[in-house]
N, C-alpha and C positions, 0 to 999 in steps of 0.2 A: 505494500500500499505506500503511496507516495505520501512525503509530509503533507502537503495540501490536501490529500484525502483524510489523512488521520486528522488535520486540523478541523475539517467540516464534521467527520463523526465525532468528534469531542464535542462539538458546538451542539449538534443535534442532543448528544446524551445530556448536557448540562440542560438544553432547552426542556428535555422530556422530566427535568427536576423542577421546573416551572422559572428557572433562570433569564431574566428577562435580557439581561446585558449579552449573555450568549445568543441569545434570540435575535438580537439588534445586529450582533456582528455576523451571525449567520445570514442574515439579510443582506447586509452592505458586501459580503462576499460571494454570493450567490443569486442575488435579485438580476442583474444584467442578463446571465444565462437562464433563467426561469422565465424572465420576461422576454426574450427571444423565441423560446418554446412556444409562448403563447400566442405571441405577434405571429409566428410563422404558420400557426394553426387557424385562426382566429382572424388574420389578415387587416383587422380595424385595430389601430391603437388604443382608441378607448376601449373597446371589449377588452383588448388584452391587459391593460392596467386594471380595469375590473377584477379580471379573472387571476390576476396576480396577488390583488390582496385577498381573495379566496382562497387561493393555494396557500399562502402564508398563515391562514388561519387554521387550515387544514394540516400543515406542518406543526404548528404549534399544539394541535389537539391529538395528533397521531406519532408526535415525534418518540413517545413510549415505545411504538410498535417496532421503530427499525432495530433490526438487527446486526449489528457489526459483523462483517465477514460473509455475510449472505447475498450482499449485493453491496457494489460501491457507494458511498453517500450521496456523491452528486446522481448517480445512476437514479436512486431512491427518490430523491429530490424532483430530477426531471421526469419520473414516470407519474408523480404526482400530479406535475403541472399539465403533462401531456393529456393524463386522463382526464382531468379537470376541464381543460380546454375542448376536448373533444366531446364531454358531456354538454359543455355549453354551445357547443356548435351544433349537436343533435337537438339541443332544446328549442333553439332560435328557428330551425328549419321548419315551417307549417307542414304539419301532415297534409292540408288538404292541397297545397302545392304539388307536394309528391303524387298524390291522387290523380290531381289533374294533369301532370306531366305524363304518367305512366297511362292515362287514356288517351292523351295525344298522340303518344307513341304507338297505341296500340291501332289508333284511327288511320295512321298512315300505311299504305300498304307498299311493302318494299316489292321492287321486280322478282321475279321467279329466281333468278340465279342467287340474287341476295337473301331470300328466303330459304332456299336451300342451304347456302352456306351457312346461315345462321343456325339453321337447325342441325346442321352437321357439329358445328363447335358446342351448341348447348349440349349434343348427344354425348361428345367427349367428355366434357366436363362432368356430366352425370355418371358416365363410367370411371371416371377419374375418383369422384367422391364416393362411389359406391365401393372402392377398394379399400375406402379407410373403415375404422371400426365405425358401429352405429351411433356411437356417442359423439366421436370425433366430428364425422359427417354433420351430424346435428349441429355441433356447438359451433363448425364453419359457417355453414348456413344461417345459422341465428346471428352470429356476430357480423357477418359481412352482406349478408343479403336482408335481414331484418333490423340490423344496427343495434343489437343487444351488447351491452357492456361488460366486459371481462368479468366484473364483481357478479351482473345479474346470471351469467352464463356459470359462474363457479357454484353460486348458492343452487340454480335450478339443476345441476348435474351433481351436489353434494361433495365437490373438491375443494381445496385450499385455491386462491386464487392465482398463486405462483404455479401451481399444476395445470390450471386454465391456460394461461400463459403459454405455457411449454406444449400444452395439446395443439393450440391453435399454431404455433410457431412451427411444431414439427409436421404439423399436417399441411400447411402452405408449402412446406419443402417438398413432401411427398406429390401434392398437386401439381408444381412446378415442374418437378422431375417426369410424372405422368404425362403432363401436356407439352414437354418439350419433343420436338421433331427427331 
């Protein structure tokens, strides 16, 4: 572990004990990076600033859950920022617009060649998904087609959050390999 990571890990541990000075130092050392994560996902500066405030509230509340050695401290912080930003992004996307967009797409008639190509691609994706264990395939479909969060999927399948992340990462690797020519 680098000295920088050790320092952040120490600040997280002290924050877990309610040390406000350590929390302020943690903010000073990591806020620029976490703001960048929020801004990259949310695209709007004001929304990213609001998200960053929420992220640090979560860090304050969850600092006791950080386990040194399980993940680098900055990776743990970035994961909180990333997940929160994705949740905000999903929440601000009106469901009605998604449904209207889907109906618009369904209303357009692709030419026969495009229709055949789309059908072949869909069939290949379905075949590759069928090669996964049923719970893994369900998790992939739910995460990437239905927008379920990792936490929701972990709860639904009765597995720890990190296990769900591993399932999805490994499943996507297998799908990529299956779909590669």
